[in-house]
C-alpha positions as CSV (number, residue, x, y, z in Angstrom):
1,M,4.8,-75.7,-19.2
2,R,8.1,-73.6,-19.3
3,D,9.7,-77.0,-20.5
4,V,7.7,-77.7,-23.3
5,Q,7.9,-73.9,-24.4
6,E,11.9,-73.9,-24.1
7,K,12.1,-77.0,-26.2
8,I,9.8,-75.3,-29.0
9,L,11.7,-72.3,-28.8
10,D,15.0,-74.5,-29.0
11,E,13.5,-76.3,-32.2
12,I,12.5,-72.8,-33.9
13,Q,16.1,-71.3,-33.2
14,D,17.5,-74.6,-34.8
15,E,15.4,-74.2,-38.0
16,R,16.4,-70.3,-38.3
17,D,20.0,-71.6,-38.1
18,R,19.0,-73.9,-40.9
19,Q,17.3,-71.5,-42.4
20,D,20.3,-68.8,-42.7
21,V,22.6,-71.3,-43.9
22,M,20.3,-72.5,-46.8
23,F,18.9,-68.9,-47.7
24,G,21.0,-66.1,-46.0
25,Q,20.5,-62.9,-44.8
26,K,20.7,-61.2,-48.3
27,N,18.2,-63.2,-49.7
28,D,15.9,-62.4,-46.4
29,D,16.7,-58.7,-46.9
30,A,15.7,-58.4,-50.5
31,L,12.3,-59.7,-49.8
32,L,9.3,-57.5,-49.3
33,T,6.4,-57.6,-46.8
34,N,4.2,-59.1,-49.4
35,D,6.5,-61.8,-50.0
36,W,6.9,-62.8,-46.5
37,V,3.4,-62.9,-46.2
38,A,2.9,-65.3,-49.0
39,I,5.6,-67.4,-47.8
40,L,4.1,-67.7,-44.4
41,V,0.3,-68.3,-45.9
42,R,2.1,-71.0,-47.8
43,Q,3.5,-72.6,-45.1
44,I,0.6,-72.6,-42.7
45,G,-1.4,-74.0,-45.6
46,L,1.0,-77.0,-45.7
47,A,0.7,-77.2,-41.9
48,A,-3.3,-77.3,-42.4
49,S,-3.0,-79.9,-44.7
50,D,-0.6,-81.8,-42.7
51,G,-2.8,-81.6,-39.6
52,A,-5.8,-82.5,-41.9
53,A,-4.1,-85.6,-42.9
54,V,-3.4,-86.5,-39.2
55,D,0.2,-86.5,-39.7
56,D,1.4,-85.2,-36.2
57,T,5.2,-85.3,-37.1
58,R,4.6,-83.2,-40.6
59,F,2.3,-80.7,-38.7
60,H,4.8,-80.3,-35.7
61,R,7.8,-80.0,-38.4
62,Q,5.8,-77.4,-40.7
63,M,4.6,-75.4,-37.7
64,V,8.4,-74.9,-36.3
65,R,9.2,-73.9,-40.2
66,T,6.5,-71.3,-40.0
67,A,7.6,-69.7,-36.9
68,A,11.0,-69.7,-38.0
69,T,10.1,-68.1,-40.9
70,A,8.0,-65.4,-39.0
71,V,10.9,-64.8,-36.8
72,A,13.0,-64.5,-40.4
73,A,10.8,-61.9,-41.4
74,L,10.7,-59.8,-38.3
75,E,14.4,-59.9,-38.4
76,A,14.7,-58.7,-42.0
77,F,12.0,-56.0,-40.8
78,R,14.2,-54.9,-38.4
79,R,17.3,-54.5,-40.4
80,R,15.4,-52.5,-42.5
81,H,13.9,-50.0,-40.2
């Protein structure tokens, strides 16, 4: 079980690194709480539609993106508080 969790957490970290290159900390810090919630709701909606379409690869990728975005939201929150 631990091996699976470590692999998933590594994937989330890789996605966070990719997001940082794309958007940067300055962009993240400019977002308000409601912005983060809207982004996360959109991403989880995409994951739900990928899951409904029975596309396991897309579902997995979107869930990793959603988790990484939640981490980004928490990082920005911590920097502000």
